C-alpha positions in Angstrom: 0.0 0.0 0.0 1.2 3.5 -0.8 2.5 5.7 2.0 0.3 8.6 3.4 2.5 11.2 1.6 2.1 9.4 -1.7 -1.7 9.2 -1.2 -2.0 12.8 -0.2 -0.2 13.8 -3.4 -3.0 11.9 -5.3 -5.8 13.7 -3.4 -5.7 16.9 -5.4 -3.9 15.5 -8.5 -5.9 15.2 -11.7 -7.7 11.9 -12.0 -5.6 9.7 -14.3 -5.0 6.1 -15.2 -3.6 5.6 -11.7 -6.2 7.3 -9.4 -10.0 7.8 -9.1 -11.9 9.6 -6.3 -15.3 8.8 -5.0 -17.3 10.8 -2.4 -19.1 7.7 -1.0 -20.2 4.2 -1.5 -23.5 5.5 -3.0 -22.7 4.1 -6.5 -20.9 0.8 -6.0 -21.2 0.0 -9.7 -18.9 2.9 -10.6 -16.4 1.7 -8.0 -16.4 -1.8 -9.5 -15.9 -0.3 -13.0 -12.9 1.5 -11.6 -11.5 -1.6 -10.0 -12.0 -3.5 -13.3 -10.3 -0.8 -15.3 -7.3 -0.6 -13.0 -6.9 -4.4 -13.0 -6.8 -4.3 -16.8 -4.0 -1.6 -16.7 -4.4 -1.0 -20.5 -1.5 1.6 -20.5 0.8 -1.0 -19.1 2.0 1.0 -16.2 2.6 -2.1 -14.1 1.8 -0.2 -10.9 -1.3 -0.3 -8.7 -4.4 1.8 -9.4 -5.9 3.7 -6.5 -9.6 4.4 -5.7 -10.0 7.0 -2.9 -13.4 6.7 -1.3 -14.3 9.8 0.8 -13.1 12.6 -1.5 -14.9 15.0 -3.7 -13.8 15.6 -7.3 -11.7 18.6 -6.1 -9.9 16.4 -3.6 -11.6 17.8 -0.5 -13.1 15.5 2.1 -16.7 14.5 1.7 -17.4 13.6 5.3 -17.3 9.9 4.5 -16.9 7.5 7.5 -14.6 4.5 6.7 -16.4 2.2 9.1 -15.7 -1.6 9.4 -18.9 -2.2 7.4 -17.8 0.2 4.6 -14.3 -1.4 4.4 -15.9 -4.9 4.3 -18.2 -3.8 1.5 -15.3 -2.6 -0.5 -13.2 -5.7 0.2 -16.1 -8.0 -0.8 -16.1 -6.4 -4.3 -13.1 -8.7 -5.0 -14.9 -12.0 -4.5 -18.6 -11.3 -5.1 -18.3 -12.8 -8.6 -19.1 -9.6 -10.6 -15.5 -9.0 -11.5 -13.8 -11.9 -13.3 -11.1 -13.1 -13.1 -10.8 -12.1 -9.5 -8.9 -8.8 -9.0 -6.0 -8.5 -6.5 -6.8 -5.6 -4.2 -6.3 -4.3 -0.6 -8.5 -2.0 1.4 -7.4 0.3 4.2 -8.7 3.2 6.3 -6.4 6.2 6.2 -6.5 9.7 7.6 -5.2 12.0 4.8 -4.9 15.7 5.3 -7.4 15.4 8.1 -10.0 13.5 5.9 -11.2 9.9 6.6 -10.6 7.9 3.5 -11.0 4.3 2.4 -8.1 3.4 0.1 -8.6 0.6 -2.5 -5.3 -0.4 -4.1 -5.8 -2.5 -7.2 -2.9 -4.5 -8.7 -2.6 -5.0 -12.5 -4.0 -8.4 -13.5 -1.6 -11.1 -14.8 -4.4 -12.6 -16.8 -6.3 -9.8 -18.6 -8.9 -9.0 -19.9 -10.8 -8.5 -16.6 -14.6 -8.1 -16.9 -17.2 -6.5 -14.7 -20.6 -8.1 -15.5 -19.3 -9.3 -18.8 -17.8 -5.9 -19.9 -14.1 -5.1 -20.2 -13.5 -1.7 -18.6 -10.3 0.2 -19.2 -8.8 3.5 -18.2 -6.5 5.8 -20.2 -5.8 9.1 -18.5 -9.1 10.4 -17.0 -11.2 8.3 -19.5 -13.0 5.2 -18.2 -14.9 3.3 -20.9 -15.7 -0.1 -22.2 -12.7 -1.5 -24.2 -12.9 -1.6 -28.0 -12.1 -4.8 -29.8 -8.6 -3.6 -30.5 -8.0 -2.6 -26.9 -9.3 -6.0 -25.7 -7.0 -7.7 -28.1 -4.0 -5.8 -26.7 -5.0 -7.0 -23.2 -5.2 -10.6 -24.4 -1.8 -10.5 -26.1 -0.2 -9.3 -22.8 -0.6 -12.7 -21.2 2.4 -15.0 -21.3 2.0 -18.8 -21.0 4.9 -19.1 -18.6 3.1 -16.9 -16.1 -0.2 -18.7 -16.3 -1.8 -21.2 -13.9 -2.3 -24.8 -15.1 -5.8 -24.3 -16.3 -4.7 -21.5 -18.7 -1.7 -23.3 -20.0 -2.0 -24.6 -23.6 -3.3 -28.2 -23.8 -0.9 -30.4 -25.7 -2.0 -31.7 -29.1 -5.5 -30.1 -28.8 -7.3 -28.2 -31.5 -10.7 -26.5 -31.8 -12.1 -29.8 -33.1 -11.7 -31.2 -29.5 -14.1 -28.5 -28.2 -17.9 -28.6 -28.2 -18.3 -25.2 -29.9 -22.1 -25.4 -30.2 -22.3 -25.7 -26.4 -19.9 -22.7 -26.0 -22.2 -20.6 -28.2 -25.4 -21.8 -26.7 -24.7 -22.4 -23.0 -21.6 -20.4 -22.1 -21.2 -17.3 -24.2 -24.6 -15.7 -23.4 -23.9 -15.9 -19.7 -20.3 -14.7 -19.9 -20.8 -11.6 -22.0 -23.4 -8.8 -21.5 -26.3 -9.1 -24.0 -25.7 -5.7 -25.6 -22.1 -6.5 -26.1 -23.0 -9.7 -27.9 -25.6 -7.9 -30.0 -22.9 -5.6 -31.5 -20.2 -8.2 -31.5 -19.0 -9.2 -35.0 -16.0 -11.2 -33.8 -15.2 -14.6 -35.1 -15.7 -17.7 -33.0 -11.9 -17.9 -32.4 -11.8 -14.3 -31.2 -14.6 -14.9 -28.8 -12.9 -17.9 -27.3 -9.7 -16.0 -27.1 -11.5 -13.0 -25.4 -12.7 -15.4 -22.7 -9.2 -16.8 -22.3 -9.9 -20.3 -23.6 -7.4 -19.9 -26.5 -3.9 -18.5 -26.4 -2.6 -16.0 -29.0 -1.8 -18.8 -31.4 -5.3 -20.2 -31.3 -4.4 -23.2 -29.1 -7.0 -24.2 -26.5 -5.9 -24.4 -22.9 -6.6 -26.9 -20.2 -9.6 -24.9 -18.9 -11.1 -25.1 -22.4 -10.8 -28.9 -22.3 -12.4 -29.1 -18.8 -15.2 -26.7 -19.6 -15.9 -27.2 -23.3 -14.1 -30.5 -24.2 -15.9 -33.2 -26.1 -13.8 -35.8 -24.2 -11.8 -34.2 -21.3 -10.8 -37.6 -20.0 -8.8 -38.3 -23.1 -6.6 -35.3 -22.5 -6.6 -35.1 -18.7 -6.8 -38.7 -17.3 -7.9 -37.6 -13.8 -10.8 -35.5 -15.0 -13.6 -37.6 -13.6 -15.4 -38.5 -10.3 -15.4 -41.9 -8.7 -18.6 -42.5 -6.7 -18.9 -45.5 -4.4 -21.8 -46.4 -2.1 -21.0 -49.0 0.6 -23.2 -51.1 2.8 -21.1 -50.6 5.9 -18.6 -48.4 7.6 -15.4 -49.9 6.0 -14.0 -49.7 2.5 -14.0 -53.5 2.4 -17.7 -53.8 3.0 -20.1 -54.8 0.1 -20.5 -52.3 -2.6 -24.1 -51.1 -3.0 -23.5 -48.8 -6.0 -20.6 -47.4 -8.0 -20.3 -45.0 -10.8 -17.6 -43.1 -12.7 -18.7 -39.6 -13.9 -16.8 -37.9 -16.7 -17.4 -35.2 -19.4 -17.2 -31.4 -19.2 -17.2 -30.1 -15.7 -20.8 -28.8 -15.8 -21.9 -32.3 -16.8 -19.9 -33.9 -14.0 -21.4 -31.6 -11.4 -25.0 -32.1 -12.6 -24.7 -35.9 -12.9 -23.0 -36.2 -9.5 -25.7 -34.1 -7.8 -28.4 -36.3 -9.4 -26.6 -39.3 -7.8 -26.3 -37.6 -4.5 -30.0 -36.8 -4.4 -31.0 -40.3 -5.4 -28.9 -41.7 -2.5 -30.3 -39.3 0.1 -32.8 -40.7 2.6 -35.4 -38.5 4.2 -36.9 -39.1 7.6 -40.2 -37.6 8.8 -40.9 -36.4 12.4 -44.3 -37.3 13.7 -46.0 -35.5 16.6 -49.5 -36.5 17.8 -49.9 -38.8 14.9 -49.3 -35.9 12.4 -46.3 -35.7 10.1 -44.6 -32.4 10.7 -41.2 -32.1 9.1 -39.0 -34.0 6.7 -35.2 -34.2 7.3 -32.6 -35.7 5.0 -29.8 -37.7 6.4 -27.5 -35.1 4.6 -28.7 -31.7 3.4 -28.3 -31.6 -0.4 -27.1 -28.0 -0.4 -24.2 -29.0 1.9 -23.3 -32.0 -0.4 -23.4 -29.8 -3.5 -21.2 -27.1 -2.0 -18.5 -29.6 -0.7 -18.4 -31.5 -4.0 -18.4 -28.4 -6.2 -15.5 -27.1 -4.1 -13.6 -30.3 -4.5 -14.0 -30.2 -8.3 -13.2 -26.5 -8.8 -10.1 -26.5 -6.5 -8.5 -29.9 -7.3 -5.2 -30.2 -9.0 -4.6 -32.0 -12.3 -0.8 -31.7 -12.2 1.3 -34.6 -11.1 -1.7 -36.9 -10.6 -4.3 -38.9 -12.6 -6.5 -39.4 -9.5 -10.2 -38.5 -9.7 -12.3 -36.7 -7.1 -13.6 -39.5 -4.9 -17.0 -39.5 -3.2 -17.4 -42.5 -0.9 -20.7 -42.9 0.8 -20.5 -45.2 3.9 -23.3 -46.2 6.2 -22.3 -43.6 8.8 -20.5 -40.9 6.7 -19.6 -39.5 3.4 -15.9 -38.9 2.4 -15.0 -36.4 -0.4 -11.4 -36.6 -1.4 -10.0 -33.9 -3.7 -6.5 -34.2 -5.2 -4.2 -31.3 -4.3 -3.7 -29.7 -0.9 -4.7 -26.2 0.2 -3.6 -23.5 -2.3 -2.1 -20.1 -1.9 -3.3 -18.0 1.0 -5.9 -20.5 2.1 -4.9 -22.3 5.4 -6.4 -24.8 7.8 -7.1 -21.9 10.1 -9.1 -19.7 7.7 -10.7 -22.2 5.3 -13.9 -22.4 7.2 -14.3 -18.6 7.4 -14.8 -18.1 3.7 -13.2 -14.7 3.8 -9.9 -15.8 2.3 -10.1 -17.1 -1.3 -7.4 -18.3 -3.6 -7.6 -20.3 -6.8 -5.4 -23.0 -8.2 -7.7 -23.0 -11.3 -8.9 -19.4 -11.6 -10.5 -19.8 -15.1 -12.3 -23.0 -14.0 -13.6 -21.1 -10.9 -14.7 -18.3 -13.2 -16.5 -20.7 -15.5 -18.3 -22.3 -12.5 -19.6 -18.8 -11.6 -20.7 -18.1 -15.2 -22.5 -21.5 -15.4 -24.3 -20.8 -12.1 -22.6 -23.3 -9.8 -21.0 -20.6 -7.7 -23.2 -17.9 -6.2 -20.3 -16.0 -4.6 -16.7 -16.9 -4.2 -15.8 -18.0 -0.7 -19.4 -18.8 0.3 -19.4 -22.6 -0.4 -17.9 -24.0 2.7 -19.6 -21.6 5.2 -22.9 -22.4 3.5 -22.3 -26.1 3.8 -21.4 -25.8 7.5 -24.6 -23.7 8.1 -26.8 -26.2 6.2 -25.4 -29.2 8.2 -26.0 -27.4 11.5 -29.6 -26.5 10.5 -30.2 -30.1 9.6 -28.8 -31.5 12.9 -25.6 -33.0 11.4 -22.2 -32.6 13.0 -19.9 -30.1 11.5 -17.7 -31.3 8.6 -14.3 -32.7 9.4 -11.4 -31.4 7.3 -8.1 -33.3 6.9 -5.4 -31.5 5.0 -2.4 -33.2 3.5 0.1 -31.8 0.9 -1.4 -34.1 -1.8 -5.1 -33.9 -1.0 -8.0 -32.5 1.0 -10.4 -35.0 2.7 -13.8 -33.7 3.9 -15.9 -36.1 6.1 -19.6 -35.5 6.6 -21.5 -37.5 9.2 -25.2 -38.4 9.2 -27.8 -37.2 11.6 -27.9 -39.2 14.9 -31.1 -41.2 15.3 
């Protein structure tokens, strides 16, 4: 974060491609547009952009109060799913020239273009606007494969023929790009795929394209499937009641697994005075969905061909995801949901676009809450360098 003297110099300086001032949180949409524009860093400054909340246009204080609630509201703009890929930003309260100010520092994205509600916002000097096709192309070309996470690295030996392009046009593109942008968009299919970061500058699909749009992801990534096992006891050696392997594009895997989970869920009914009152499942379906979606989005595909495993025992369900905790997520903060980091950021973005993620960081806290409401014990997390195991236990009789 910049020093007080550096920030004070920006208070009265002309708004530029490095700073924007807002009097309050009244119009959060404009603040999000500014965050998106600074993350894109179209001029290539390679330095943070600053949003100063609490200042009038002339740099004078607006009387804004940088309360904890206001700071949380600003910080939540990072992970509420409206700005994709997730921007890197920090929020602090500062007293500058006697004025109370919330300082939002936005780092340039390593994987532009960044979109706010499907639109690529950019800033050059005092101008903030939606990027033209040429400006968006310049942002796309700035990415370097060596800097990219696994899901955005080129997939070996893969071409456009390996992708279900009709599904992309019908089921993905309309939810990823704002309708008015699509209506005036005359780009080729390849340009649209590239704009959404599924192709590199040479037109080669990446690993995320295979996972999200692939006709046969398992052929390219041998671990890209789910192993479901239902056992008639509490040990892995007990008789198998049902077993399935679920493969295909990630959205298909999620939907099929959730159908299997619902089919295996039992419901009990409480009876009082001879009248049926309430129905309780042995496991709340929302909790199962959130834990399994989390396992699929955050798993690793590097150095392993292991699937995500969902083993349903008589007394518990175990969900094993290849890959340990990633980045800034730790055993201490994983349940809070306030710290988010992504091994597969483009896969996470696609899950949000396709409706499987309501808000980043919400999944585990929501699962914990649903288990508690249903009367289940809290989930047990076991973390190892190579995997994460989540154990859910049924409701006691």
